[in-house]
C-alpha positions in Angstrom: 0.0 0.0 0.0 0.9 3.7 -0.2 2.4 5.8 2.6 0.0 6.9 5.3 1.9 9.1 7.8 5.0 11.0 8.6 7.1 11.7 11.7 8.8 14.9 12.7 12.2 14.6 14.3 15.5 16.5 14.9 18.0 13.8 13.9 19.3 12.2 10.7 20.5 8.7 10.7 18.6 6.7 13.3 15.7 4.6 12.0 12.5 4.9 14.0 8.9 4.0 13.7 6.3 5.7 11.4 4.0 8.1 13.2 2.3 11.4 12.5 3.3 14.8 13.9 3.7 18.2 12.2 5.1 21.2 14.1 7.7 23.9 14.1 10.4 23.4 16.7 14.0 24.1 17.6 16.0 21.1 16.5 19.6 20.0 16.9 20.7 22.2 14.1 19.6 25.5 15.8 17.0 27.4 13.8 13.3 26.5 14.0 12.7 23.7 11.5 9.8 21.8 10.1 10.4 18.5 8.5 9.0 15.0 8.2 10.4 11.6 8.4 9.1 8.6 6.6 10.0 5.1 7.8 10.9 2.8 4.9 7.7 3.6 3.0 7.2 2.0 -0.4 5.6 4.0 -3.2 3.9 2.1 -6.0 5.2 4.0 -9.0 1.8 5.1 -10.2 -0.4 7.0 -7.7 1.4 7.0 -4.3 2.2 10.2 -2.6 2.2 11.9 0.8 0.5 15.3 1.0 2.8 17.3 3.3 1.7 20.8 4.3 0.1 23.6 2.3 1.8 26.1 0.0 1.3 28.7 2.7 3.0 26.5 5.3 6.1 26.1 3.2 6.1 29.7 2.1 6.2 30.8 5.7 9.0 28.3 6.5 11.4 28.3 3.5 9.8 30.6 1.0 9.9 34.4 0.8 7.8 34.6 4.0 10.4 32.6 5.9 14.1 32.1 5.7 14.4 31.5 2.0 16.9 28.7 3.0 16.3 25.0 2.8 17.8 21.5 3.1 16.1 18.3 2.0 17.4 15.0 3.1 16.2 11.4 2.6 17.2 7.8 2.1 16.0 6.5 -1.2 16.0 3.1 -3.0 14.6 3.5 -6.5 13.5 0.5 -8.5 13.7 2.0 -12.0 15.5 4.9 -13.7 12.5 6.9 -14.9 11.5 10.5 -14.0 10.4 10.4 -10.3 9.7 13.2 -7.8 11.2 13.1 -4.4 9.7 16.4 -3.1 7.3 18.8 -4.8 6.4 22.1 -3.0 4.2 24.7 -4.7 3.8 25.4 -8.4 7.1 25.3 -10.4 5.6 27.6 -13.1 4.8 30.5 -10.7 6.5 29.7 -7.4 7.8 26.4 -6.2 10.6 23.9 -5.5 11.0 20.4 -6.9 13.6 17.7 -6.5 13.4 14.7 -8.8 15.2 12.1 -10.8 15.6 12.3 -14.6 16.3 9.5 -17.1 19.8 8.1 -17.2 19.9 8.2 -13.4 20.3 12.0 -13.1 18.9 14.2 -10.4 17.3 17.6 -11.1 16.6 20.5 -8.8 14.0 23.1 -9.9 13.1 26.5 -8.3 11.3 29.5 -9.6 13.0 32.9 -9.8 11.2 36.0 -11.2 8.4 33.8 -12.5 10.8 31.5 -14.4 11.6 27.9 -13.6 15.3 27.4 -13.2 16.9 23.9 -13.4 20.1 22.3 -12.2 20.9 18.8 -13.5 23.6 16.3 -12.5 25.5 14.2 -15.0 24.2 10.7 -15.7 24.6 7.7 -13.3 24.9 9.6 -10.0 22.8 6.8 -8.3 22.3 3.1 -8.7 18.9 1.6 -9.3 18.0 -0.9 -6.6 20.6 0.5 -4.1 19.9 2.6 -1.0 21.4 6.1 -1.2 21.4 9.0 1.2 20.4 12.2 -0.7 20.8 15.7 0.6 20.0 19.0 -1.2 20.7 22.3 0.4 19.9 25.7 -1.1 20.2 29.4 0.0 17.7 31.4 -2.0 18.5 34.7 -0.3 20.7 35.5 -3.4 20.2 34.5 -7.0 23.9 33.9 -7.4 23.9 30.9 -5.0 23.9 27.4 -6.3 22.3 24.4 -4.7 24.5 21.8 -3.2 23.7 18.1 -3.7 25.3 15.3 -1.6 24.8 11.6 -2.4 26.1 9.2 0.3 28.1 12.1 1.8 29.9 13.1 -1.3 29.3 16.5 -2.9 28.0 16.1 -6.5 28.9 18.5 -9.3 26.1 19.8 -11.5 26.3 18.9 -15.2 24.2 21.9 -16.2 23.5 24.9 -14.0 20.8 27.7 -14.0 21.4 31.5 -14.0 18.5 32.9 -12.1 17.4 36.5 -12.0 16.0 38.1 -8.8 13.6 37.9 -7.1 13.0 34.5 -5.6 9.4 33.6 -6.3 8.8 31.6 -3.1 6.2 28.9 -2.9 2.7 29.4 -4.3 -0.6 27.5 -4.9 0.0 23.8 -4.6 0.5 21.8 -1.4 3.7 19.9 -0.6 3.9 16.4 -1.9 6.5 13.6 -1.2 6.9 10.8 -3.7 5.1 12.4 -6.6 4.8 15.7 -8.6 1.9 17.8 -7.2 1.2 19.5 -10.6 1.2 16.5 -12.9 0.7 13.5 -10.6 2.6 11.4 -13.0 6.1 11.3 -11.5 5.5 8.8 -8.7 8.4 7.2 -6.9 8.8 3.5 -7.8 10.7 2.3 -4.7 11.3 3.2 -1.1 11.8 6.5 0.8 13.0 6.7 4.4 13.6 9.6 6.8 12.5 12.4 4.4 13.5 15.6 6.2 13.2 19.3 5.4 14.9 22.1 7.3 14.5 25.9 7.0 18.3 26.4 7.0 21.3 25.3 5.0 23.1 22.4 6.6 26.8 22.4 6.3 28.8 19.6 4.9 29.8 18.4 8.4 26.1 18.4 9.4 25.2 16.3 6.4 
């Protein structure tokens, strides 16, 4: 079956049970954070997803109404190499953030600046189908000159293609947050397992990752 609940916590790495809680709090990394944790949840590759907070919630936390800083973290085991959405927040045509896989085992990060969707893509083969990987993406949207940082299994990954945004950061609008699928299209469902999906409203350092 599909995922049914999430857990909020202030720790990466330890595996714990699946429960439901959603709140803002001061975690181990200092600033107030809001993030969820999914315990080894399998997505069916077609319709599974977790609805995780409204656009207004994420706008107030990591959008222009909040810090404009963010870190996404998860353990992922993908069972095919198609286009699959890890995290989808808001509308990536007017104001949103999206982390997904692309064909050839690439990873893409999308964010809207000045009403335009900007994209960063890795080179091919940055992950292995059927293997468990720790994936972390951090981004400081307080300046359009900043680039996101992607870590896979603790290693910083170079971008194969990079965006060149223009100010201002558009924040997060319209659509709710989804984990495991694309909120806009609904056709980028994860085929595989996600564990400990976490979102912070700050940029974690390499040592914290």
